[in-house]
C-alpha positions in Angstrom: 0.0 0.0 0.0 3.1 2.3 0.0 2.2 3.1 -3.6 -0.8 5.2 -2.3 1.5 7.4 -0.3 4.0 7.7 -3.2 1.2 8.7 -5.6 -0.9 10.8 -3.2 -1.1 13.8 -5.6 -2.4 11.9 -8.7 -4.8 9.9 -6.5 -6.1 13.0 -4.8 -6.6 14.7 -8.1 -8.5 11.7 -9.4 -10.5 11.7 -6.2 -11.5 15.4 -6.6 -12.4 14.8 -10.3 -14.6 11.9 -9.3 -16.3 13.9 -6.6 -16.9 16.8 -9.1 -18.4 14.4 -11.7 -20.7 13.0 -9.0 -21.9 16.3 -7.9 -22.6 17.5 -11.4 -24.3 14.1 -12.1 -26.6 14.5 -9.1 -27.4 18.1 -10.0 -28.2 17.1 -13.6 -30.4 14.3 -12.3 -32.4 16.7 -10.1 -31.2 15.2 -6.9 -30.4 17.4 -3.9 -26.7 17.8 -3.2 -25.6 15.6 -0.2 -24.8 16.9 3.2 -21.3 16.9 4.7 -21.4 13.3 6.1 -22.5 11.9 2.7 -19.9 14.0 1.0 -17.1 12.8 3.3 -18.2 9.2 2.7 -18.2 9.8 -1.0 -14.8 11.3 -0.8 -13.4 8.2 1.0 -15.0 5.9 -1.6 -13.7 8.0 -4.5 -10.2 8.0 -3.0 -10.3 4.2 -2.6 -11.5 3.7 -6.1 -8.7 6.0 -7.4 -6.1 4.2 -5.3 -7.2 0.8 -6.6 -7.2 2.0 -10.1 -3.7 3.5 -9.6 -2.5 0.2 -8.3 -3.9 -1.6 -11.4 -2.2 1.0 -13.7 1.2 0.6 -11.9 0.9 -3.2 -12.4 -0.3 -3.1 -16.0 2.0 -4.6 -18.6 3.7 -2.0 -20.8 3.3 -3.9 -24.0 -0.2 -2.7 -24.7 0.6 1.0 -24.3 0.0 3.2 -21.3 -3.3 4.8 -22.5 -4.8 1.5 -23.7 -4.0 0.0 -20.3 -5.4 3.1 -18.5 -8.7 3.0 -20.3 -8.8 -0.8 -20.4 -8.1 -1.2 -16.7 -10.9 1.3 -15.9 -13.4 -0.6 -18.1 -12.4 -4.0 -16.8 -12.6 -3.0 -13.1 -16.0 -1.2 -13.9 -17.4 -4.2 -15.7 -16.0 -6.8 -13.4 -16.7 -5.2 -10.0 -18.7 -2.0 -10.1 -21.5 -3.1 -12.5 -22.3 -6.4 -10.6 -22.4 -4.6 -7.3 -24.7 -1.9 -8.7 -26.9 -4.5 -10.3 -27.3 -6.7 -7.2 -27.9 -3.7 -4.9 -30.4 -2.0 -7.2 -32.3 -5.2 -7.8 -32.5 -5.8 -4.1 -33.8 -2.3 -3.5 -36.2 -2.8 -6.4 -35.0 0.2 -8.3 -35.7 0.6 -12.0 -33.5 -0.5 -14.8 -33.1 3.2 -15.8 -31.8 4.0 -12.3 -29.4 1.0 -12.5 -28.2 2.0 -15.9 -27.7 5.6 -14.8 -25.7 4.6 -11.8 -23.5 2.2 -13.9 -22.9 4.9 -16.5 -22.0 7.5 -13.8 -19.4 5.1 -12.5 -18.0 4.3 -15.9 -17.6 8.1 -16.6 -15.9 8.5 -13.1 -13.5 5.6 -13.6 -12.5 6.7 -17.2 -11.9 10.2 -16.0 -9.9 9.0 -13.0 -7.8 6.8 -15.3 -7.1 9.7 -17.6 -6.0 11.9 -14.7 -3.8 9.2 -13.2 -2.2 8.5 -16.5 -1.7 12.2 -17.4 -0.2 13.1 -14.1 1.8 9.9 -14.0 2.3 7.2 -11.3 5.4 6.1 -9.5 5.8 2.4 -8.8 6.8 1.5 -5.3 10.5 0.5 -4.6 11.2 -3.0 -5.9 8.3 -3.1 -8.3 
């Protein structure tokens, strides 16, 4: 987990971008903006998502190219982990397919944006990696 400390600036930038996208998304959806406790929880979740994505990008093989791996890693993590969790949760809550699709699309946009920021700023592998 040392890679998180080494890459705190790009991860923090990706976190802020994710939060910004989420706030704009909520506003565009006509949802009231969250209070401070919800915003802090969202910030922690966005930070963790950016940290995991940063770890994936650090470990990604160089053969495919940095930008292909950045976008590809975001899509694979989104499709493999985020979409199933959203689907199961939204089905259990009996929310509509439109709400499920909207939430999934929101997270795809966030993850792609975070991957672009992480790749553009650059990541430093931990010692010995």
